C-alpha positions in Angstrom: -37.8 14.2 -14.8 -35.4 11.8 -16.4 -36.5 10.0 -19.4 -36.6 6.1 -19.6 -33.4 6.2 -21.9 -31.5 8.2 -19.3 -32.4 5.8 -16.4 -31.5 2.7 -18.4 -28.2 4.3 -19.3 -27.5 4.8 -15.7 -28.3 1.4 -14.8 -26.3 -0.1 -17.6 -23.2 2.1 -16.4 -23.5 1.0 -12.6 -23.8 -2.6 -13.6 -20.4 -2.2 -15.5 -19.0 -0.5 -12.4 -20.2 -3.2 -10.4 -18.2 -5.8 -12.4 -15.1 -3.7 -12.3 -15.4 -3.6 -8.6 -16.1 -7.1 -8.2 -13.1 -8.1 -10.3 -10.8 -5.5 -8.2 -12.1 -7.2 -5.0 -11.0 -10.7 -6.3 -7.5 -9.6 -7.5 -7.0 -7.8 -3.8 -8.2 -11.3 -2.4 -5.5 -13.2 -4.4 -2.7 -10.7 -3.5 -3.8 -10.8 0.2 -3.5 -14.6 0.5 0.2 -14.3 -0.9 1.1 -11.4 1.3 -0.4 -12.8 4.4 1.3 -16.1 4.0 4.5 -14.3 3.8 4.0 -12.1 6.9 2.8 -14.8 8.9 5.9 -16.9 8.2 8.3 -13.9 8.9 6.3 -12.4 12.1 7.5 -15.1 14.8 11.1 -14.5 13.8 10.7 -10.7 14.0 9.1 -10.9 17.2 11.6 -13.3 18.8 14.5 -11.4 17.2 13.3 -8.1 18.9 12.8 -9.9 22.3 16.5 -11.1 22.2 17.9 -7.9 21.1 15.9 -6.1 23.7 17.4 -8.3 26.5 20.9 -8.0 25.1 20.8 -4.4 24.8 19.6 -4.1 28.3 23.0 -4.8 29.3 24.5 -2.2 27.5 25.8 0.9 29.7 24.2 4.1 28.5 27.1 6.2 26.7 28.9 2.9 25.7 30.4 1.9 22.5 27.2 1.2 20.8 25.8 4.2 19.0 22.5 2.8 18.0 21.2 2.3 21.6 22.7 5.8 23.0 20.0 8.4 23.3 20.8 12.2 22.5 21.1 14.5 25.3 19.1 17.1 23.1 16.9 16.2 20.3 16.9 18.8 17.5 15.9 16.8 14.5 14.3 13.6 13.8 13.8 11.6 10.8 10.5 10.1 10.1 9.7 6.9 7.8 6.4 7.1 6.4 5.0 4.0 4.8 2.0 4.1 2.7 0.5 2.4 -0.5 1.4 3.3 -4.0 -2.4 3.2 -5.0 -5.8 4.1 -3.7 -9.1 2.7 -4.0 -8.8 1.2 -0.5 -11.0 3.5 1.6 -9.5 5.5 4.4 -6.1 3.3 4.5 -3.6 5.7 3.2 -5.7 8.8 4.8 -5.3 7.5 8.4 -1.6 6.8 7.8 -1.1 10.5 6.7 -3.2 11.8 9.3 -1.1 10.0 11.9 2.2 11.5 10.1 0.5 15.0 10.1 -0.3 14.8 13.8 3.3 13.7 14.5 4.9 16.4 12.7 2.9 19.1 14.3 3.7 18.0 17.7 7.4 17.9 17.0 7.4 21.3 15.3 5.5 22.8 18.0 8.3 21.5 20.3 10.9 23.0 18.2 12.1 19.8 16.6 12.8 19.9 12.8 11.4 16.7 11.1 12.7 15.4 7.7 10.6 12.6 5.9 11.5 9.5 3.9 8.6 8.2 2.2 7.8 4.5 1.3 4.9 4.5 -1.0 3.8 6.9 -3.8 0.6 8.2 -1.8 2.7 9.7 1.1 5.1 11.0 -1.4 2.6 13.0 -3.5 0.7 14.0 -0.5 4.1 15.9 0.7 5.4 17.0 -2.5 3.8 20.5 -2.3 4.3 20.9 1.4 7.2 22.5 3.3 8.6 19.4 4.6 11.8 18.1 3.6 11.8 14.8 2.0 15.1 13.1 2.0 14.0 10.2 -0.1 11.2 8.6 -1.8 10.9 5.1 -2.4 8.0 3.3 -4.7 7.2 -0.2 -5.5 8.4 -1.5 -2.3 5.0 -3.0 -1.0 4.3 -5.0 -4.2 6.9 -7.5 -3.2 8.6 -6.6 0.2 12.2 -7.7 0.1 15.2 -7.8 2.6 17.2 -5.8 0.0 14.6 -2.9 0.4 15.0 -3.3 4.0 18.7 -3.3 4.0 19.1 -0.3 1.9 16.8 1.7 3.9 18.0 0.6 7.2 21.7 1.3 6.3 20.7 5.0 5.4 18.9 5.5 8.5 22.0 4.2 10.6 24.2 6.5 8.7 21.7 9.5 9.3 21.7 8.7 12.9 25.4 8.0 13.6 26.6 11.1 11.7 24.3 13.2 13.8 21.9 14.5 10.8 19.1 12.9 12.9 18.8 12.5 16.7 15.9 10.2 16.5 14.2 7.9 13.9 10.6 7.1 13.9 8.6 5.0 11.5 4.7 5.0 10.7 3.3 2.0 9.1 -0.2 0.1 9.2 -0.5 -2.6 11.9 -2.6 -5.5 10.6 -5.0 -6.8 13.1 -7.7 -8.3 11.2 -9.4 -8.3 7.9 -11.6 -5.4 9.0 -9.0 -3.6 11.2 -5.6 -1.9 10.5 -4.1 0.4 12.8 -1.8 3.5 11.7 1.2 2.8 14.2 4.0 5.0 15.4 7.3 3.3 16.2 10.6 4.5 17.2 13.4 2.8 15.5 16.3 4.7 16.8 17.9 4.7 19.3 16.9 1.3 20.0 15.2 0.8 23.3 16.2 -2.3 25.3 13.6 -4.3 27.5 13.4 -3.0 30.9 13.3 -4.9 34.0 9.7 -5.0 34.4 9.5 -6.9 31.2 12.2 -9.5 32.7 10.2 -10.0 35.9 6.8 -10.7 33.6 8.8 -13.3 31.5 11.3 -14.6 34.0 15.1 -13.7 34.2 16.8 -15.3 31.3 20.6 -15.6 31.7 22.7 -15.7 28.2 25.9 -17.5 27.4 27.7 -15.6 24.5 29.6 -17.3 22.0 31.4 -15.1 20.3 31.5 -12.3 22.9 28.6 -9.9 23.9 30.3 -7.1 22.1 30.9 -9.0 18.9 27.3 -10.2 19.0 25.9 -6.7 19.6 28.1 -5.1 16.8 26.6 -7.6 14.2 23.1 -7.9 15.7 22.0 -4.4 16.2 22.0 -3.1 12.5 20.3 -6.4 11.4 17.4 -5.7 14.0 16.8 -2.6 12.4 16.7 -4.3 9.0 14.4 -7.0 10.3 12.0 -4.5 12.0 11.6 -2.6 8.8 10.8 -5.6 6.7 8.3 -6.6 9.2 6.9 -3.2 8.9 6.7 -3.5 5.1 4.8 -6.9 5.4 2.3 -5.5 7.6 1.4 -2.6 5.6 1.4 -4.5 2.4 -1.2 -7.0 3.8 -3.1 -4.2 5.3 -3.3 -2.4 1.8 -4.8 -5.6 0.2 -7.2 -6.2 3.2 -8.5 -2.4 3.0 -8.8 -2.6 -0.7 -10.5 -6.0 -0.6 -13.2 -4.4 1.9 -13.5 -1.3 -0.1 -14.3 -3.0 -3.3 -16.6 -5.3 -1.6 -18.5 -2.2 -0.2 -18.5 -0.5 -3.7 -20.0 -3.7 -5.1 -22.8 -3.7 -2.7 -23.4 0.0 -3.2 -23.7 -0.5 -6.9 -26.3 -3.3 -6.5 -28.2 -1.3 -4.3 -28.2 1.6 -6.6 -29.4 -0.7 -9.6 -32.1 -1.9 -7.4 -33.1 2.0 -6.7 -32.7 2.8 -10.3 -34.7 -0.1 -11.5 -37.6 0.8 -9.2 -37.5 4.5 -10.7 -37.5 3.1 -14.3 -40.6 0.9 -13.5 -42.3 3.8 -12.0 -41.6 6.1 -14.9 -42.5 3.1 -17.4 -45.8 2.6 -15.5 -46.4 6.6 -15.5 -45.8 6.6 -19.1 -48.2 3.5 -20.0 -50.8 5.1 -17.7 -50.4 8.5 -19.8 -50.9 6.7 -23.0 -53.9 4.8 -22.0 -55.4 8.1 -20.6 -54.9 9.6 -24.1 -56.4 6.8 -25.9 -59.2 6.6 -23.4 -60.0 10.3 -23.9 -59.7 9.9 -27.5 -62.0 7.3 -28.1 -64.6 9.1 -25.7 -64.3 12.2 -28.0 -65.2 10.3 -31.0 -68.0 8.7 -29.4 -69.4 11.8 -28.6 
């Protein structure tokens, strides 16, 4: 049985751990507020931009001059952008993203399609470092402060990969932020860009656009920007999800520490009472022996 000193040492250690997890919870909450404000400001723009581009691209004939909207006849190789956090201590957040990537890679390989990776975030990069998957590029520190420059750099590389035929399709896996307690690992096809179909137009009502400058000039400029904006939106969503997941994980850890302290305190009091009872029994037994 553990001695009183050992139990007391464990209680002190758990209390110190509780202080650390509580501090990390507060830091995550502060970062979450800033990241969430940035995401909420940018999200409506990204949604509307996607809607407009989808409708504009719907008027492009398949096999036309716009390479970014032309699907390949045969898909032999795909590029996957995996966005994860740089740090851990956020529960199953990173694991869910990696599991989604593993499932996607297995499905493509089973179909005879080669998969190449671009990892955004240290956790995804470390996971695939010793696995037999080609990693074209590793990006770290992006989610600390998502910027258009990072999305522009990555987007240009993806466009170059797609247009030169190194990859026939481009996908991204990111964490879609739904609420403080729910972040969903989501797979999205970035390239080729899929236009909005006629069913979507029937739902929202037909919209006729007047183009100034021409339809061709607009699409030439907007299609690459659409990719950059979608990447930046995914960066924001994943960043907010990371802070929310870490905040929840640290809150749970703090609660577990408090529960452990209560359990250890009960064990400590029981051991202390047992020790006192034993000492009293020894005193009473000694006094009784002396009296006889």
